[in-house]
C-alpha angles and dihedrals in degrees: 000000000000122000087227134014120184121190129193092331119185109197130199148095132283091353095309111123123223098174132010140193098027113163128170145127138221120212127188108288097016121134110208123188118195114207137168143119122305112280099024095116103264093138092037085057090052093049090047093054088049088053090241090118129031121230116243089223140352135053137279117197122194114199148146094074094300111151121200093248091053094073113098116209133199108187128195108279120241127205090256092052092051090057096047110150100226137102123256092250093050092053094047093046089054086067092069094061099087091059097038104034128223117321137166091241133016115256127235089256093055092048089051092049092051092045089049093051094046089055091048088054091047091238102114095113088058097056095109096040122104111259092222091062093056128105118252092256091050093049092054089051090054092050089048091052089050090051092050087056087068099046150019091183115052136016127192115200121186108202094317099179097053109135096009122127118247096261092051094043092056091044091053093048091052090048089054090047091053093051090050090054088054088061102266113135117228133211111180133171109216139171088194102095092178093059090041090058094040099052112016123091093203136025129215110192107187115211122171093248112006115033127181127229124174146089114322098249090052089054090060088067096048125108091232091058093043089051096043115109100234134130118269128221127220092272095048090240103302125150087277091070099060142051118246123342135129 
């Protein structure tokens, strides 16, 4: 059974639709990239999956033992968040709260979980550093470690490489790919179609009326992809361009 199944979703606010007829599913081990033009409802879909926004129509089914607090989330960073006055360890520890509830003090288990995920993200030596003094790439690793404290099943990432330099961007993509290979399902909003087609297993291209969902090489033959204003490579996006796939 899938972690998430969405059927005929209409997304929007206060009854006004921004996207309609969206259907897709995410199984264990999937890597789904959500693409599309600005204003088509990508972030609205993310908020809807997190139960922060209700769909105007359609159904969302959560299954395969996935609990609401087992979804890790890495949102877009704002200027205020980048300047947050806390240590790395404090931020990562806060990611354990959904699974353990509010307590006066963090438990030994919570501290171990935070330390394990800081180690996985290679930021253990930064744990006592101020978050606001880190580079953009380091900050994203901290936020990813925080998200991992909430889940070992499903990560939602909203444009996680925005503002990163090319080296940090590629390192972050590889980090996400390694987590996916370990069995964590990924749902990521991205404007980087090249990276989406390189790393993802499935693509959801949101359009106001006629969205596409399917495996990435099926997407290459879709009208939405062919009409999408993206750079092309020398192979014009055939299987030769990308690692893996079907």
